[in-house]
Structures are given as structure tokens and as C-alpha cells.
C-alpha positions as CSV (number, residue, x, y, z in Angstrom):
1,M,0.1,0.1,-0.2
2,P,1.3,3.5,-1.0
3,T,2.2,5.5,1.8
4,T,2.5,9.5,1.7
5,P,6.0,10.5,2.5
6,P,6.5,12.1,6.0
7,A,6.9,16.2,5.3
8,P,10.3,17.3,5.6
9,A,11.4,19.0,9.1
10,P,11.1,22.4,8.9
11,A,14.8,24.4,9.0
12,P,15.1,25.5,12.0
13,T,14.9,29.4,12.1
14,V,17.8,31.6,13.1
15,P,16.0,34.8,15.2
16,E,17.0,37.9,13.7
17,T,19.3,39.8,15.8
18,P,17.9,42.9,16.7
19,R,19.2,46.3,15.7
20,P,21.2,47.8,18.2
21,V,19.3,51.0,19.2
22,R,21.6,54.3,18.6
23,E,21.5,56.2,21.7
24,H,20.5,59.8,21.2
25,R,23.9,62.0,21.5
26,Y,22.6,65.1,23.7
27,D,26.2,66.1,23.4
28,I,25.9,67.0,19.8
29,D,22.6,68.7,20.7
30,L,24.6,71.3,23.3
31,I,27.1,71.3,20.3
32,R,24.8,72.5,17.8
33,L,22.9,75.1,20.6
34,L,26.3,76.3,21.5
35,C,27.3,77.0,17.9
36,S,23.9,78.7,17.6
37,V,24.6,80.9,20.0
38,G,28.1,81.6,19.2
39,V,27.2,82.7,15.7
40,I,24.8,85.2,17.3
41,G,27.5,86.8,19.5
42,L,30.0,86.4,16.6
43,H,27.6,88.8,14.7
44,A,27.2,91.4,17.5
45,G,30.7,91.4,18.1
46,S,31.1,91.9,14.5
47,A,28.6,94.9,14.3
48,F,30.4,96.5,17.2
49,V,34.2,96.5,15.4
50,N,32.3,98.1,12.4
51,A,31.2,100.8,14.2
52,V,34.5,102.0,14.5
53,G,35.9,101.2,11.4
54,R,37.5,97.7,12.4
55,T,40.3,100.5,14.2
56,A,40.8,100.4,17.9
57,S,41.9,104.1,17.8
58,Q,38.5,104.9,16.9
59,G,36.9,103.6,19.9
60,P,38.9,101.1,22.0
61,G,36.0,99.9,24.6
62,T,33.8,99.4,21.7
63,Y,36.5,97.7,19.6
64,W,37.7,95.5,22.3
65,A,34.3,94.2,23.2
66,G,33.4,93.6,19.7
67,L,36.7,91.9,18.8
68,T,36.4,89.6,21.7
69,A,33.2,88.5,21.3
70,D,33.5,88.1,17.5
71,S,36.5,85.9,18.2
72,V,34.5,83.9,20.9
73,G,32.0,83.0,18.1
74,R,34.8,81.6,15.8
75,F,34.3,78.2,16.7
76,A,30.6,77.8,15.2
77,V,31.0,77.7,11.7
78,P,33.5,74.7,11.7
79,L,31.7,73.0,14.1
80,F,28.6,73.3,12.2
81,F,29.9,71.8,9.3
82,A,31.6,68.8,11.8
83,I,27.9,68.3,12.7
84,A,26.7,68.0,9.3
85,G,29.1,65.5,8.2
86,W,28.7,63.4,11.4
87,V,24.9,63.2,10.5
88,V,25.2,62.3,6.9
89,L,27.9,59.9,7.6
90,V,27.1,58.3,11.1
91,G,24.3,59.5,12.8
92,A,21.5,59.4,10.2
93,P,23.3,58.4,6.7
94,P,20.8,58.4,3.8
95,K,19.3,55.3,2.7
96,D,18.2,56.5,-0.8
97,G,18.2,59.3,-2.9
98,A,14.5,60.3,-2.0
99,R,15.5,61.0,1.6
100,L,18.7,62.7,1.1
101,R,16.0,65.0,-1.2
102,R,13.6,65.5,1.4
103,R,16.7,66.5,3.8
104,V,17.8,69.2,0.9
105,V,14.3,70.6,0.6
106,R,13.7,70.8,4.3
107,I,17.1,73.2,4.2
108,V,16.0,75.2,0.7
109,V,12.6,75.9,1.3
110,P,13.2,77.9,4.5
111,L,16.4,79.5,3.1
112,A,14.0,80.6,0.1
113,V,11.6,81.8,2.5
114,W,14.1,83.8,4.6
115,T,15.5,85.3,1.7
116,V,12.6,86.9,0.6
117,L,12.0,88.4,4.4
118,Y,15.3,89.9,4.6
119,L,14.9,91.8,1.0
120,A,11.6,92.8,2.0
121,W,12.7,93.9,5.8
122,G,15.6,95.6,3.7
123,R,13.6,97.2,1.4
124,L,11.3,98.7,4.3
125,R,14.4,100.2,6.1
126,G,15.9,101.4,3.1
127,T,19.0,99.3,3.8
128,N,19.4,97.4,0.8
129,D,22.4,98.1,-1.6
130,D,20.6,97.7,-5.0
131,P,16.9,97.2,-6.2
132,V,14.9,94.2,-4.8
133,G,14.4,92.7,-8.2
134,E,18.3,92.7,-8.8
135,L,18.8,91.4,-4.9
136,A,16.2,88.4,-5.7
137,L,17.9,87.3,-8.8
138,D,21.4,87.4,-7.3
139,S,20.1,85.3,-4.4
140,V,18.9,82.3,-6.5
141,F,22.8,81.9,-7.5
142,A,24.5,83.1,-4.1
143,S,23.8,84.8,-0.8
144,V,23.2,88.4,-0.7
145,R,23.7,91.4,2.0
146,P,20.2,91.6,3.5
147,A,20.8,87.9,4.4
148,Y,24.3,87.4,4.5
149,H,24.9,84.9,7.1
150,L,22.8,82.7,4.8
151,W,26.1,81.8,2.9
152,Y,26.7,79.5,5.2
153,L,23.6,77.2,3.6
154,Y,25.2,78.0,0.3
155,A,28.0,75.8,1.1
156,Y,26.3,73.6,3.4
157,L,24.0,72.1,0.8
158,P,26.7,71.1,-1.5
159,V,28.5,69.4,1.2
160,I,25.8,66.9,2.2
161,L,25.0,66.2,-1.4
162,V,28.7,65.2,-1.8
163,L,28.7,63.0,1.2
164,G,25.3,61.6,0.7
165,L,26.3,60.8,-2.9
166,V,29.5,59.0,-1.2
167,V,27.1,57.0,1.1
168,L,24.7,55.8,-1.4
169,V,27.2,54.9,-3.6
170,R,28.8,52.9,-0.8
171,S,25.9,51.1,-0.2
172,G,25.1,49.8,-4.1
173,R,23.0,52.5,-5.1
174,R,23.6,54.4,-8.4
175,P,22.2,57.8,-7.8
176,W,22.7,59.2,-11.0
177,G,20.4,62.2,-10.9
178,L,22.7,63.3,-7.8
179,G,25.7,63.1,-9.5
180,A,24.2,65.4,-12.4
181,V,23.3,67.7,-10.1
182,L,26.8,67.9,-8.3
183,L,28.1,68.1,-12.0
184,V,26.1,71.3,-12.6
185,L,27.2,72.8,-9.4
186,A,30.9,72.1,-10.0
187,S,30.7,73.7,-13.9
188,A,28.5,76.4,-13.2
189,P,31.2,79.1,-12.1
190,S,33.2,78.7,-14.9
191,L,30.4,78.4,-17.2
192,F,28.9,81.9,-15.5
193,G,32.5,83.7,-16.3
194,D,32.6,82.2,-19.8
195,L,28.9,83.5,-20.4
196,A,29.8,86.8,-19.0
197,E,32.6,87.1,-21.0
198,T,30.9,86.2,-24.1
199,T,28.1,88.4,-24.2
200,G,29.7,91.1,-22.3
201,R,27.1,91.2,-19.2
202,E,27.3,91.1,-15.9
203,L,25.8,87.7,-14.4
204,P,24.9,87.2,-11.0
205,R,28.2,85.5,-9.0
206,F,27.6,81.8,-8.6
207,G,27.9,80.5,-4.7
208,W,26.6,77.1,-4.8
209,A,29.9,75.8,-3.7
210,F,32.1,74.7,-0.8
211,G,35.7,75.4,0.1
212,P,38.0,72.5,0.9
213,Y,38.2,73.6,4.3
214,Q,34.4,73.1,4.6
215,L,34.4,69.7,3.5
216,I,37.4,68.8,5.5
217,Y,35.9,70.0,8.7
218,A,32.7,67.9,7.9
219,V,34.7,64.7,7.5
220,L,37.2,65.1,10.3
221,G,34.4,66.2,12.4
222,A,32.3,63.0,11.7
223,L,35.6,61.1,12.6
224,L,35.8,63.1,16.3
225,L,32.3,62.6,16.8
226,A,31.8,59.2,15.9
227,A,34.6,58.3,18.2
228,P,33.5,56.5,21.4
229,A,33.6,58.0,24.7
230,G,36.4,58.4,26.7
231,A,38.7,58.3,23.4
232,F,40.4,61.4,23.9
233,G,41.2,60.5,27.3
234,R,39.3,61.0,30.5
235,R,40.6,64.6,31.3
236,R,39.0,67.3,29.6
237,L,40.8,70.3,31.1
238,P,43.9,69.6,27.9
239,W,41.5,70.1,25.5
240,A,39.7,73.0,27.1
241,L,43.3,74.6,27.7
242,L,43.7,74.2,23.8
243,A,40.4,75.9,23.1
244,A,41.5,78.9,25.3
245,A,45.1,79.2,23.5
246,G,43.3,79.0,20.1
247,L,41.1,81.7,21.4
248,A,43.9,84.0,22.5
249,G,45.4,83.0,19.1
250,V,42.4,84.3,17.1
251,I,42.0,87.4,19.0
252,A,46.0,88.4,18.4
253,Y,45.5,87.5,14.8
254,Q,42.4,89.4,14.5
255,H,43.8,92.7,16.0
256,E,47.4,92.4,14.5
257,V,47.3,90.4,11.2
258,H,43.4,90.5,9.3
259,Y,39.9,91.0,10.1
260,A,38.0,88.8,9.7
261,I,40.2,85.7,10.3
262,P,39.6,82.9,7.4
263,Y,37.7,80.0,9.1
264,A,40.4,77.7,7.4
265,H,43.2,79.0,9.4
266,V,45.1,76.8,11.8
267,L,44.0,79.1,14.7
268,V,40.6,78.7,14.6
269,A,41.1,75.0,13.6
270,L,42.5,74.7,16.6
271,F,39.8,76.6,18.7
272,S,37.2,74.4,17.3
273,C,38.9,71.1,18.3
274,G,39.6,72.1,21.4
275,V,35.9,73.1,22.0
276,L,34.4,69.8,20.1
277,I,36.8,67.6,22.1
278,S,36.3,69.6,25.5
279,L,32.3,68.5,24.8
280,H,32.3,65.1,23.0
281,G,30.6,62.4,25.0
282,L,29.7,65.2,27.8
283,R,26.8,63.5,29.9
284,V,24.0,65.5,30.1
285,P,22.1,65.4,33.1
286,E,18.3,63.5,32.4
287,R,16.1,66.6,33.6
288,M,17.9,68.8,31.2
289,R,17.4,66.6,28.5
290,P,14.0,67.4,27.0
291,T,14.9,71.2,27.0
292,L,18.1,71.0,25.5
293,N,16.6,68.6,23.0
294,R,14.0,71.5,22.3
295,L,16.3,74.1,22.2
296,A,18.7,72.5,19.5
297,D,15.5,71.4,17.5
298,A,14.9,75.4,17.3
299,S,18.6,76.2,16.7
300,F,18.2,76.2,12.3
301,G,14.9,78.6,13.1
302,A,17.0,80.9,15.3
303,Y,20.1,80.8,13.0
304,L,18.0,82.1,10.2
305,V,15.9,85.1,12.2
306,H,18.4,86.4,14.3
307,V,20.2,88.9,12.0
308,L,16.7,90.5,11.7
309,V,16.5,90.8,15.6
310,L,20.0,91.6,15.8
311,G,20.5,94.4,13.7
312,V,17.5,96.3,15.0
313,L,19.6,96.3,18.3
314,T,22.7,97.0,17.2
315,D,21.5,100.0,14.9
316,A,19.9,101.3,18.0
317,F,22.7,101.0,20.9
318,V,26.1,100.3,19.4
319,R,28.2,103.6,19.4
320,A,31.7,104.1,18.5
321,D,32.2,106.1,22.1
322,L,31.2,103.5,24.8
323,S,33.6,102.7,27.6
324,G,35.2,99.2,28.3
325,P,32.9,97.9,30.5
326,A,29.7,99.7,29.2
327,A,30.9,98.0,25.7
328,A,31.5,94.8,27.5
329,A,27.9,95.0,29.1
330,L,25.9,95.7,25.9
331,V,27.5,93.2,23.7
332,V,26.6,90.4,26.2
333,G,23.3,91.9,26.3
334,I,22.6,92.3,22.9
335,T,23.9,88.8,22.4
336,V,21.5,87.1,25.2
337,A,18.2,89.1,24.1
338,T,18.8,88.4,20.2
339,T,19.5,84.6,21.8
340,A,16.3,84.9,23.5
341,L,14.2,86.2,20.9
342,S,15.5,84.3,18.1
343,F,14.7,81.3,20.1
344,G,11.8,81.9,21.7
345,A,10.3,82.9,17.8
346,A,11.7,79.9,16.4
347,M,10.0,77.7,19.2
348,L,6.7,79.8,18.8
349,W,6.3,79.2,14.9
350,G,7.6,75.2,15.4
351,R,4.4,74.8,17.5
352,A,2.2,76.3,14.8
353,G,3.8,74.0,12.4
354,A,5.3,76.4,10.2
355,G,8.7,74.8,11.0
356,K,8.8,73.4,7.4
357,V,8.6,76.5,5.8
358,L,10.5,79.0,8.6
359,G,12.9,76.4,9.7
């Protein structure tokens, strides 16, 4: 009698290894927050320095208060690029081109909106150097004076596109469209130059580009931020001393050699490195983490709006004849007020659901 063969025994299943949950980096939130405050202090200090024509003899109190505040904030831009590199390469690498495009949109939309707002604000106050139409056209290709601080985003986006391309290619993707965009960005400056020479017309400056130092800060920043806790020793004091020495060098350079010091300068690099490693892996108390996270989330919006607030305050209060103590108190007060108003506004429009538009 035929019999049905027994069913084969099921293959033993291998339980899936759960993916490790990445711990939230509150130390990076803290660095991001300090960078935003540092940029505000830098721009406040710059207004003081410019009020005396960048010359100490025209108002020593105003000059030195401004130069010190400006120098203290010089770590911010390098560390912004460092955080950007860490996010793309380590913290949240893009899994496909669509996700990278969404990141770009989250930057480009607020950039466009705030450029329009700054142009309108400059026209209202009569501070625009050129007609609004010309400035609007120029802003498509590069940052313009009413929104001078947005130059960073014109470099930031190409940096994350290049790093994102590397990540996607490394993961086996073939992002041809992204490669084409980067090719256009790379060739556009020379193309604009050729068109201007051929047609005899003045064309807008093309600013969607980055310098080598910006990419290097991003890659080295990712390397440092990705290092395990304790990789740089248990003591933070040596790195804090490095930051202090770098800051002293920046102040001396800006006074004796050239103002403003290039971000690619070795003194800025040492200052920024000291700040980053001093804060790397710093444990934030649990009771402070929710507040820190909210402030860090609002830092982009605060960065976008702060020049509008700062311009009103510096125009109203900064003078060349301030004494040293008065100038020092004023630059701190303006920085604190601008920080509070900018972060407060960013948190308000975030709660109102306007964060995708206003940052």
C-alpha cells in the first residue's frame, strides 16, 4: 500500500539579531546649541568692530568688546560643518536618493522664504544696496547682503550632497540624478564666467559651492564625533586649554594681522577642535535633556531669524564712544536678548506647525 512520505522537518529558524538602538547624542545637541549662540555673539561683535571702522583708536572700548565677542564665536561655523558631516556619514546616513532630497528640501524652502523676508525687511528699512529685483535674482545663485549669514547654507547643501553621494554609492545605490546635480554645481562658476565674457554682460555670482576646508571640517568632524566615549582621555582640561589657547590666538590674529580671520586658518581649527573634544561625550543630566532637545531643534530657525533681530538692536544701541565696561555689558546684553528672541520665535512657529517653511 502506498504511503505518503513524511513532510520534511522545517529548517530551524535563526532568530533575527535586533539592531542596536542608537543612543541619542545629547552632547551633539549641546554643541549645536552652543554653535547657534556662538554665531549670534560673533555677529553682535562684528557690529561693534564695524562701528569703529575696525580700528581700535576710533573707540577702544567698543572695538575690544566687539573683537572679543567675534573671536569667541569663531568655533561655530567649523563645528556646524562637523555636525553636518557626522549626521550624513554616521548619525543618520541617507538610505536612498529620496530621503536625501527631502533633507535638501527642508533646507532650501526656509532658505528661500527667509531670503524673501530679509529682502523685504531691507527695503522697508532702506538698507538694501541694490533694487529688490536684482537682489532677488542674485539670491538664486548666491547669498546677498541683506541675508549675509545665509552664505553658510549655500556651502552646506553641496557638502551634504557630496557626502550623501558617497554614502549611497558605498551602499550599492546608483544616484545618477544626484551625480548630475553635482556636475552642474561644479561646472557652473566657470560657465557663468564664460557667458559673462562672451556676452559682455555682468552675471550673478554663483555661490552654490564649498571650499576644501568646509568639506574637511565635515569629514574630520564626523571622525571625531563618532569616536567612542573616552577616546580622547578622561580629562577634559587639556582640550579646554587648547580651546583657550586657540581663542587667544584668534583674538591676536584679528587685531594684529587681519580681520576677519579665515575659517580655514589653523588657529580657528585648533580653537574649534578644542571646543569639540572638550564637549565630546559630555553627559547631560536627564532633567535637562528635554529642554536641550527642544532648544537644539529650534537652533536652525533661530539661526535664520537672528540677523533681523540683531540688526535692530545694534543699530539702536551700538556707538563708537562706549567705555570698555559699558561695551562689554552691551555686547553680552545684545547677544542674550537676540538669542532669547530668536529661539523664542523659532519655538513658537515650530509649535504652530510652520517649521517646514520657516526652519
